[in-house]
All heavy atoms as TSV, in Angstrom:
chain	resi	resn	atom	element	x	y	z
A	1	MET	N	N	97.915	141.136	94.618
A	1	MET	CA	C	99.058	140.914	93.744
A	1	MET	C	C	99.184	142.149	92.835
A	1	MET	O	O	98.223	142.642	92.309
A	1	MET	CB	C	98.823	139.679	92.900
A	1	MET	CG	C	100.107	138.930	92.623
A	1	MET	SD	S	99.872	137.632	91.414
A	1	MET	CE	C	99.972	136.215	92.471
A	2	ARG	N	N	100.378	142.584	92.661
A	2	ARG	CA	C	100.611	143.757	91.816
A	2	ARG	C	C	100.682	143.322	90.360
A	2	ARG	O	O	100.950	142.185	90.025
A	2	ARG	CB	C	101.885	144.439	92.229
A	2	ARG	CG	C	101.782	145.009	93.640
A	2	ARG	CD	C	102.676	146.186	93.783
A	2	ARG	NE	N	102.357	146.866	95.011
A	2	ARG	CZ	C	103.144	146.943	96.063
A	2	ARG	NH1	N	104.322	146.386	96.025
A	2	ARG	NH2	N	102.744	147.604	97.141
A	3	TRP	N	N	100.457	144.311	89.496
A	3	TRP	CA	C	100.413	144.047	88.058
A	3	TRP	C	C	101.763	143.520	87.544
A	3	TRP	O	O	101.807	142.705	86.636
A	3	TRP	CB	C	99.984	145.273	87.270
A	3	TRP	CG	C	100.975	146.393	87.297
A	3	TRP	CD1	C	101.041	147.412	88.208
A	3	TRP	CD2	C	102.059	146.606	86.423
A	3	TRP	NE1	N	102.095	148.214	87.967
A	3	TRP	CE2	C	102.735	147.749	86.847
A	3	TRP	CE3	C	102.525	145.943	85.306
A	3	TRP	CZ2	C	103.884	148.230	86.192
A	3	TRP	CZ3	C	103.654	146.433	84.656
A	3	TRP	CH2	C	104.291	147.570	85.097
A	4	TRP	N	N	102.862	143.969	88.124
A	4	TRP	CA	C	104.172	143.525	87.647
A	4	TRP	C	C	104.427	142.056	87.965
A	4	TRP	O	O	105.142	141.371	87.248
A	4	TRP	CB	C	105.303	144.418	88.175
A	4	TRP	CG	C	105.320	144.559	89.656
A	4	TRP	CD1	C	104.695	145.496	90.416
A	4	TRP	CD2	C	106.043	143.727	90.563
A	4	TRP	NE1	N	104.978	145.327	91.749
A	4	TRP	CE2	C	105.794	144.220	91.868
A	4	TRP	CE3	C	106.857	142.604	90.433
A	4	TRP	CZ2	C	106.320	143.638	93.014
A	4	TRP	CZ3	C	107.375	142.019	91.583
A	4	TRP	CH2	C	107.110	142.548	92.841
A	5	LYS	N	N	103.830	141.559	89.021
A	5	LYS	CA	C	103.951	140.140	89.322
A	5	LYS	C	C	103.170	139.297	88.321
A	5	LYS	O	O	103.668	138.262	87.851
A	5	LYS	CB	C	103.394	139.851	90.748
A	5	LYS	CG	C	104.284	140.361	91.843
A	5	LYS	CD	C	103.719	139.951	93.194
A	5	LYS	CE	C	104.605	140.469	94.313
A	5	LYS	NZ	N	104.042	140.122	95.634
A	6	ILE	N	N	101.995	139.775	87.959
A	6	ILE	CA	C	101.206	139.055	86.962
A	6	ILE	C	C	101.927	139.091	85.595
A	6	ILE	O	O	101.984	138.086	84.918
A	6	ILE	CB	C	99.791	139.682	86.847
A	6	ILE	CG1	C	99.056	139.446	88.180
A	6	ILE	CG2	C	99.026	139.073	85.694
A	6	ILE	CD1	C	97.745	140.174	88.264
A	7	ALA	N	N	102.485	140.237	85.251
A	7	ALA	CA	C	103.235	140.354	83.987
A	7	ALA	C	C	104.442	139.456	84.001
A	7	ALA	O	O	104.748	138.809	82.975
A	7	ALA	CB	C	103.633	141.802	83.729
A	8	GLY	N	N	105.138	139.343	85.126
A	8	GLY	CA	C	106.290	138.468	85.223
A	8	GLY	C	C	105.906	136.997	85.091
A	8	GLY	O	O	106.593	136.241	84.407
A	9	LEU	N	N	104.828	136.616	85.732
A	9	LEU	CA	C	104.369	135.222	85.614
A	9	LEU	C	C	103.905	134.894	84.199
A	9	LEU	O	O	104.174	133.801	83.681
A	9	LEU	CB	C	103.221	134.968	86.599
A	9	LEU	CG	C	103.633	134.931	88.077
A	9	LEU	CD1	C	102.387	134.812	88.955
A	9	LEU	CD2	C	104.579	133.786	88.326
A	10	ALA	N	N	103.249	135.855	83.544
A	10	ALA	CA	C	102.843	135.646	82.153
A	10	ALA	C	C	104.076	135.517	81.253
A	10	ALA	O	O	104.064	134.724	80.334
A	10	ALA	CB	C	101.953	136.808	81.696
A	11	GLY	N	N	105.085	136.315	81.512
A	11	GLY	CA	C	106.329	136.214	80.751
A	11	GLY	C	C	106.991	134.874	80.913
A	11	GLY	O	O	107.483	134.267	79.929
A	12	LEU	N	N	107.047	134.365	82.124
A	12	LEU	CA	C	107.636	133.062	82.377
A	12	LEU	C	C	106.847	131.967	81.672
A	12	LEU	O	O	107.438	131.005	81.112
A	12	LEU	CB	C	107.703	132.773	83.860
A	12	LEU	CG	C	108.779	133.541	84.648
A	12	LEU	CD1	C	108.646	133.258	86.134
A	12	LEU	CD2	C	110.155	133.162	84.165
A	13	ALA	N	N	105.523	132.068	81.714
A	13	ALA	CA	C	104.700	131.080	81.023
A	13	ALA	C	C	104.947	131.140	79.514
A	13	ALA	O	O	105.011	130.081	78.865
A	13	ALA	CB	C	103.233	131.336	81.319
A	14	GLY	N	N	105.127	132.326	78.972
A	14	GLY	CA	C	105.418	132.465	77.533
A	14	GLY	C	C	106.747	131.843	77.149
A	14	GLY	O	O	106.855	131.193	76.130
A	15	VAL	N	N	107.756	132.075	77.992
A	15	VAL	CA	C	109.088	131.499	77.751
A	15	VAL	C	C	109.022	129.974	77.798
A	15	VAL	O	O	109.583	129.285	76.923
A	15	VAL	CB	C	110.113	132.049	78.748
A	15	VAL	CG1	C	111.408	131.264	78.666
A	15	VAL	CG2	C	110.374	133.502	78.479
A	16	ALA	N	N	108.306	129.443	78.753
A	16	ALA	CA	C	108.171	127.985	78.856
A	16	ALA	C	C	107.444	127.407	77.652
A	16	ALA	O	O	107.843	126.389	77.086
A	16	ALA	CB	C	107.462	127.632	80.141
A	17	ALA	N	N	106.366	128.068	77.227
A	17	ALA	CA	C	105.602	127.599	76.077
A	17	ALA	C	C	106.448	127.632	74.813
A	17	ALA	O	O	106.392	126.713	73.973
A	17	ALA	CB	C	104.334	128.417	75.913
A	18	THR	N	N	107.251	128.688	74.656
A	18	THR	CA	C	108.124	128.798	73.475
A	18	THR	C	C	109.144	127.685	73.489
A	18	THR	O	O	109.444	127.101	72.450
A	18	THR	CB	C	108.831	130.180	73.473
A	18	THR	OG1	O	107.826	131.209	73.442
A	18	THR	CG2	C	109.723	130.333	72.274
A	19	GLY	N	N	109.695	127.372	74.628
A	19	GLY	CA	C	110.668	126.289	74.755
A	19	GLY	C	C	110.067	124.956	74.350
A	19	GLY	O	O	110.730	124.122	73.689
A	20	VAL	N	N	108.823	124.728	74.754
A	20	VAL	CA	C	108.152	123.463	74.393
A	20	VAL	C	C	107.970	123.376	72.861
A	20	VAL	O	O	108.225	122.334	72.267
A	20	VAL	CB	C	106.794	123.357	75.109
A	20	VAL	CG1	C	105.954	122.230	74.523
A	20	VAL	CG2	C	106.993	123.166	76.586
A	21	VAL	N	N	107.560	124.475	72.241
A	21	VAL	CA	C	107.340	124.491	70.801
A	21	VAL	C	C	108.664	124.260	70.069
A	21	VAL	O	O	108.721	123.474	69.098
A	21	VAL	CB	C	106.688	125.833	70.374
A	21	VAL	CG1	C	106.680	125.994	68.859
A	21	VAL	CG2	C	105.269	125.900	70.907
A	22	VAL	N	N	109.738	124.910	70.503
A	22	VAL	CA	C	111.016	124.770	69.857
A	22	VAL	C	C	111.532	123.333	70.011
A	22	VAL	O	O	112.027	122.746	69.066
A	22	VAL	CB	C	112.052	125.762	70.437
A	22	VAL	CG1	C	113.454	125.448	69.988
A	22	VAL	CG2	C	111.667	127.168	70.042
A	23	ALA	N	N	111.399	122.759	71.186
A	23	ALA	CA	C	111.870	121.388	71.423
A	23	ALA	C	C	111.074	120.388	70.537
A	23	ALA	O	O	111.652	119.476	69.989
A	23	ALA	CB	C	111.702	121.025	72.883
A	24	ARG	N	N	109.777	120.615	70.441
A	24	ARG	CA	C	108.950	119.716	69.615
A	24	ARG	C	C	109.353	119.809	68.141
A	24	ARG	O	O	109.473	118.774	67.467
A	24	ARG	CB	C	107.491	120.067	69.780
A	24	ARG	CG	C	106.556	119.109	69.099
A	24	ARG	CD	C	105.130	119.418	69.381
A	24	ARG	NE	N	104.847	119.166	70.802
A	24	ARG	CZ	C	103.732	119.585	71.409
A	24	ARG	NH1	N	102.822	120.255	70.752
A	24	ARG	NH2	N	103.551	119.301	72.689
A	25	ALA	N	N	109.571	121.008	67.667
A	25	ALA	CA	C	109.994	121.192	66.262
A	25	ALA	C	C	111.355	120.578	66.019
A	25	ALA	O	O	111.602	119.950	64.961
A	25	ALA	CB	C	110.013	122.671	65.911
A	26	GLU	N	N	112.265	120.716	66.948
A	26	GLU	CA	C	113.622	120.135	66.813
A	26	GLU	C	C	113.535	118.610	66.766
A	26	GLU	O	O	114.198	117.969	65.964
A	26	GLU	CB	C	114.498	120.590	67.968
A	26	GLU	CG	C	115.903	120.096	67.887
A	26	GLU	CD	C	116.706	120.746	66.775
A	26	GLU	OE1	O	116.281	121.769	66.223
A	26	GLU	OE2	O	117.776	120.191	66.419
A	27	ARG	N	N	112.725	118.034	67.615
A	27	ARG	CA	C	112.553	116.597	67.637
A	27	ARG	C	C	111.984	116.087	66.327
A	27	ARG	O	O	112.425	115.065	65.769
A	27	ARG	CB	C	111.620	116.207	68.801
A	27	ARG	CG	C	111.867	114.856	69.351
A	27	ARG	CD	C	111.014	114.559	70.578
A	27	ARG	NE	N	110.965	115.631	71.534
A	27	ARG	CZ	C	109.829	116.164	71.980
A	27	ARG	NH1	N	108.667	115.703	71.585
A	27	ARG	NH2	N	109.855	117.143	72.872
A	28	LYS	N	N	111.009	116.824	65.787
A	28	LYS	CA	C	110.381	116.451	64.511
A	28	LYS	C	C	111.419	116.588	63.379
A	28	LYS	O	O	111.464	115.745	62.481
A	28	LYS	CB	C	109.188	117.354	64.236
A	28	LYS	CG	C	108.403	116.984	63.040
A	28	LYS	CD	C	107.175	117.885	62.929
A	28	LYS	CE	C	106.369	117.554	61.693
A	28	LYS	NZ	N	105.233	118.439	61.533
A	29	ARG	N	N	112.250	117.628	63.399
A	29	ARG	CA	C	113.233	117.829	62.347
A	29	ARG	C	C	114.300	116.738	62.364
A	29	ARG	O	O	114.736	116.248	61.334
A	29	ARG	CB	C	113.923	119.204	62.541
A	29	ARG	CG	C	114.879	119.533	61.427
A	29	ARG	CD	C	115.629	120.808	61.712
A	29	ARG	NE	N	116.507	120.711	62.869
A	29	ARG	CZ	C	117.711	120.170	62.841
A	29	ARG	NH1	N	118.188	119.662	61.736
A	29	ARG	NH2	N	118.456	120.128	63.916
A	30	ARG	N	N	114.692	116.307	63.512
A	30	ARG	CA	C	115.735	115.299	63.634
A	30	ARG	C	C	115.252	113.898	63.307
A	30	ARG	O	O	116.030	112.974	63.176
A	30	ARG	CB	C	116.332	115.298	65.033
A	30	ARG	CG	C	117.163	116.497	65.302
A	30	ARG	CD	C	117.752	116.438	66.675
A	30	ARG	NE	N	118.464	117.681	66.954
A	30	ARG	CZ	C	119.612	117.762	67.590
A	30	ARG	NH1	N	120.174	116.654	68.048
A	30	ARG	NH2	N	120.187	118.921	67.777
A	31	ALA	N	N	113.945	113.708	63.145
A	31	ALA	CA	C	113.387	112.408	62.853
A	31	ALA	C	C	113.596	112.011	61.395
A	31	ALA	O	O	113.406	110.863	61.049
A	31	ALA	CB	C	111.886	112.381	63.188
A	32	TYR	N	N	113.958	112.975	60.536
A	32	TYR	CA	C	114.154	112.679	59.104
A	32	TYR	C	C	115.516	112.027	58.897
A	32	TYR	O	O	116.476	112.370	59.522
A	32	TYR	CB	C	114.115	113.943	58.281
A	32	TYR	CG	C	112.756	114.612	58.257
A	32	TYR	CD1	C	112.591	115.903	58.729
A	32	TYR	CD2	C	111.649	113.968	57.713
A	32	TYR	CE1	C	111.362	116.518	58.713
A	32	TYR	CE2	C	110.421	114.567	57.674
A	32	TYR	CZ	C	110.289	115.836	58.187
A	32	TYR	OH	O	109.069	116.462	58.158
A	33	THR	N	N	115.551	111.086	57.962
A	33	THR	CA	C	116.816	110.486	57.592
A	33	THR	C	C	117.489	111.413	56.560
A	33	THR	O	O	116.824	112.208	55.895
A	33	THR	CB	C	116.602	109.088	56.953
A	33	THR	OG1	O	115.921	109.252	55.733
A	33	THR	CG2	C	115.872	108.153	57.911
A	34	PRO	N	N	118.797	111.288	56.393
A	34	PRO	CA	C	119.480	112.129	55.402
A	34	PRO	C	C	118.930	111.944	53.976
A	34	PRO	O	O	118.858	112.892	53.208
A	34	PRO	CB	C	120.939	111.653	55.494
A	34	PRO	CG	C	121.087	111.138	56.872
A	34	PRO	CD	C	119.721	110.532	57.208
A	35	GLU	N	N	118.517	110.728	53.652
A	35	GLU	CA	C	117.957	110.483	52.326
A	35	GLU	C	C	116.629	111.215	52.134
A	35	GLU	O	O	116.343	111.750	51.061
A	35	GLU	CB	C	117.750	108.966	52.115
A	35	GLU	CG	C	119.036	108.173	51.956
A	35	GLU	CD	C	119.684	107.874	53.333
A	35	GLU	OE1	O	118.959	107.891	54.342
A	35	GLU	OE2	O	120.896	107.671	53.346
A	36	GLU	N	N	115.816	111.248	53.191
A	36	GLU	CA	C	114.543	111.975	53.117
A	36	GLU	C	C	114.768	113.478	52.939
A	36	GLU	O	O	114.087	114.125	52.118
A	36	GLU	CB	C	113.709	111.759	54.369
A	36	GLU	CG	C	113.148	110.350	54.488
A	36	GLU	CD	C	112.458	110.135	55.827
A	36	GLU	OE1	O	112.901	110.683	56.828
A	36	GLU	OE2	O	111.466	109.377	55.838
A	37	ILE	N	N	115.723	114.018	53.660
A	37	ILE	CA	C	116.038	115.433	53.563
A	37	ILE	C	C	116.560	115.738	52.149
A	37	ILE	O	O	116.137	116.726	51.521
A	37	ILE	CB	C	117.081	115.853	54.617
A	37	ILE	CG1	C	116.475	115.713	55.980
A	37	ILE	CG2	C	117.587	117.252	54.362
A	37	ILE	CD1	C	117.465	115.876	57.128
A	38	ARG	N	N	117.444	114.926	51.633
A	38	ARG	CA	C	118.001	115.109	50.307
A	38	ARG	C	C	116.894	115.074	49.254
A	38	ARG	O	O	116.838	115.917	48.336
A	38	ARG	CB	C	119.056	114.069	50.018
A	38	ARG	CG	C	119.858	114.303	48.768
A	38	ARG	CD	C	120.972	113.289	48.569
A	38	ARG	NE	N	121.888	113.259	49.708
A	38	ARG	CZ	C	122.025	112.239	50.569
A	38	ARG	NH1	N	121.286	111.151	50.438
A	38	ARG	NH2	N	122.874	112.290	51.567
A	39	GLY	N	N	115.993	114.125	49.374
A	39	GLY	CA	C	114.879	114.009	48.436
A	39	GLY	C	C	113.984	115.219	48.459
A	39	GLY	O	O	113.559	115.719	47.413
A	40	ARG	N	N	113.678	115.715	49.654
A	40	ARG	CA	C	112.823	116.881	49.784
A	40	ARG	C	C	113.495	118.133	49.190
A	40	ARG	O	O	112.842	118.947	48.555
A	40	ARG	CB	C	112.449	117.116	51.245
A	40	ARG	CG	C	111.532	116.029	51.796
A	40	ARG	CD	C	111.209	116.257	53.241
A	40	ARG	NE	N	110.271	117.375	53.343
A	40	ARG	CZ	C	109.888	117.915	54.477
A	40	ARG	NH1	N	110.366	117.438	55.620
A	40	ARG	NH2	N	109.048	118.912	54.512
A	41	LEU	N	N	114.799	118.260	49.422
A	41	LEU	CA	C	115.521	119.390	48.870
A	41	LEU	C	C	115.533	119.340	47.336
A	41	LEU	O	O	115.388	120.360	46.682
A	41	LEU	CB	C	116.941	119.442	49.420
A	41	LEU	CG	C	117.073	119.879	50.849
A	41	LEU	CD1	C	118.536	119.737	51.313
A	41	LEU	CD2	C	116.660	121.318	51.001
A	42	HIS	N	N	115.714	118.151	46.778
A	42	HIS	CA	C	115.686	118.006	45.334
A	42	HIS	C	C	114.308	118.350	44.756
A	42	HIS	O	O	114.207	119.013	43.742
A	42	HIS	CB	C	116.077	116.594	44.904
A	42	HIS	CG	C	117.537	116.314	45.016
A	42	HIS	ND1	N	118.490	116.987	44.284
A	42	HIS	CD2	C	118.241	115.458	45.812
A	42	HIS	CE1	C	119.691	116.553	44.598
A	42	HIS	NE2	N	119.579	115.616	45.536
A	43	GLU	N	N	113.249	117.936	45.468
A	43	GLU	CA	C	111.888	118.274	45.023
A	43	GLU	C	C	111.668	119.772	45.058
A	43	GLU	O	O	111.111	120.365	44.099
A	43	GLU	CB	C	110.861	117.614	45.927
A	43	GLU	CG	C	110.759	116.120	45.734
A	43	GLU	CD	C	109.843	115.487	46.779
A	43	GLU	OE1	O	109.111	116.228	47.502
A	43	GLU	OE2	O	109.848	114.245	46.867
A	44	ARG	N	N	112.107	120.433	46.130
A	44	ARG	CA	C	111.934	121.879	46.255
A	44	ARG	C	C	112.745	122.621	45.206
A	44	ARG	O	O	112.274	123.631	44.630
A	44	ARG	CB	C	112.325	122.344	47.647
A	44	ARG	CG	C	111.307	121.903	48.712
A	44	ARG	CD	C	111.752	122.183	50.090
A	44	ARG	NE	N	112.016	123.602	50.305
A	44	ARG	CZ	C	112.567	124.119	51.414
A	44	ARG	NH1	N	112.889	123.290	52.374
A	44	ARG	NH2	N	112.784	125.386	51.533
A	45	ALA	N	N	113.946	122.155	44.907
A	45	ALA	CA	C	114.782	122.815	43.904
A	45	ALA	C	C	114.170	122.685	42.519
A	45	ALA	O	O	114.140	123.635	41.742
A	45	ALA	CB	C	116.194	122.238	43.925
A	46	ALA	N	N	113.633	121.484	42.199
A	46	ALA	CA	C	112.978	121.282	40.907
A	46	ALA	C	C	111.735	122.142	40.773
A	46	ALA	O	O	111.466	122.727	39.730
A	46	ALA	CB	C	112.651	119.794	40.717
A	47	GLU	N	N	110.990	122.252	41.847
A	47	GLU	CA	C	109.779	123.080	41.848
A	47	GLU	C	C	110.118	124.559	41.687
A	47	GLU	O	O	109.456	125.285	40.937
A	47	GLU	CB	C	109.012	122.855	43.159
A	47	GLU	CG	C	107.724	123.612	43.238
A	47	GLU	CD	C	106.982	123.347	44.564
A	47	GLU	OE1	O	106.873	122.160	44.930
A	47	GLU	OE2	O	106.601	124.300	45.198
A	48	ALA	N	N	111.177	124.991	42.364
A	48	ALA	CA	C	111.588	126.387	42.237
A	48	ALA	C	C	112.122	126.720	40.851
A	48	ALA	O	O	111.959	127.832	40.355
A	48	ALA	CB	C	112.646	126.696	43.294
A	49	ALA	N	N	112.711	125.746	40.211
A	49	ALA	CA	C	113.263	125.962	38.864
A	49	ALA	C	C	112.158	126.097	37.827
A	49	ALA	O	O	112.330	126.795	36.827
A	49	ALA	CB	C	114.189	124.803	38.479
A	50	THR	N	N	111.013	125.506	38.062
A	50	THR	CA	C	109.925	125.554	37.094
A	50	THR	C	C	109.009	126.762	37.305
A	50	THR	O	O	108.302	127.160	36.380
A	50	THR	CB	C	109.075	124.288	37.156
A	50	THR	OG1	O	108.525	124.143	38.469
A	50	THR	CG2	C	109.881	123.081	36.798
A	51	LYS	N	N	109.027	127.367	38.483
A	51	LYS	CA	C	108.161	128.521	38.786
A	51	LYS	C	C	108.852	129.808	38.285
A	51	LYS	O	O	110.031	129.985	38.523
A	51	LYS	CB	C	107.917	128.648	40.268
A	51	LYS	CG	C	106.939	127.648	40.814
A	51	LYS	CD	C	106.645	127.933	42.251
A	51	LYS	CE	C	105.675	126.952	42.832
A	51	LYS	NZ	N	105.420	127.218	44.251
A	52	PRO	N	N	108.104	130.688	37.663
A	52	PRO	CA	C	108.709	131.977	37.289
A	52	PRO	C	C	108.869	132.875	38.542
A	52	PRO	O	O	108.043	132.829	39.439
A	52	PRO	CB	C	107.702	132.569	36.326
A	52	PRO	CG	C	106.411	131.943	36.692
A	52	PRO	CD	C	106.752	130.558	37.192
A	53	GLU	N	N	109.909	133.627	38.574
A	53	GLU	CA	C	110.124	134.516	39.728
A	53	GLU	C	C	109.326	135.770	39.534
A	53	GLU	O	O	109.374	136.435	38.509
A	53	GLU	CB	C	111.623	134.829	39.838
A	53	GLU	CG	C	112.456	133.628	40.270
A	53	GLU	CD	C	113.886	134.013	40.590
A	53	GLU	OE1	O	114.077	135.157	41.015
A	53	GLU	OE2	O	114.760	133.191	40.345
A	54	LEU	N	N	108.575	136.138	40.558
A	54	LEU	CA	C	107.712	137.320	40.496
A	54	LEU	C	C	108.382	138.577	41.004
A	54	LEU	O	O	107.928	139.652	40.741
A	54	LEU	CB	C	106.429	137.061	41.290
A	54	LEU	CG	C	105.593	135.860	40.839
A	54	LEU	CD1	C	104.426	135.670	41.811
A	54	LEU	CD2	C	105.067	136.067	39.438
A	55	ASP	N	N	109.501	138.434	41.717
A	55	ASP	CA	C	110.154	139.566	42.345
A	55	ASP	C	C	111.186	140.238	41.457
A	55	ASP	O	O	111.826	141.165	41.881
A	55	ASP	CB	C	110.821	139.123	43.669
A	55	ASP	CG	C	109.778	138.696	44.686
A	55	ASP	OD1	O	108.642	139.151	44.581
A	55	ASP	OD2	O	110.141	137.918	45.575
A	56	LYS	N	N	111.391	139.765	40.253
A	56	LYS	CA	C	112.387	140.364	39.393
A	56	LYS	C	C	111.914	141.730	38.927
A	56	LYS	O	O	110.771	141.842	38.524
A	56	LYS	CB	C	112.701	139.475	38.186
A	56	LYS	CG	C	113.547	138.271	38.516
A	56	LYS	CD	C	113.971	137.559	37.287
A	56	LYS	CE	C	114.909	136.432	37.635
A	56	LYS	NZ	N	115.342	135.686	36.465
A	57	PRO	N	N	112.799	142.728	38.938
A	57	PRO	CA	C	112.393	144.068	38.490
A	57	PRO	C	C	112.309	144.184	36.981
A	57	PRO	O	O	112.796	143.486	36.211
A	57	PRO	CB	C	113.506	144.997	38.991
A	57	PRO	CG	C	114.609	144.139	39.428
A	57	PRO	CD	C	114.115	142.699	39.531
């Protein structure tokens, strides 16, 4: 088997693995109810408002 065949098969395996990871993350993201998402966003906004920004010049 030539090296380019092995590289091609490895590339296909990488693409398939990436698709599995993306699909799993999408399924997990869609499992939240709108109320849960809204609550988490409110928590993150309140937390960000209380932390001082370190990147300001």
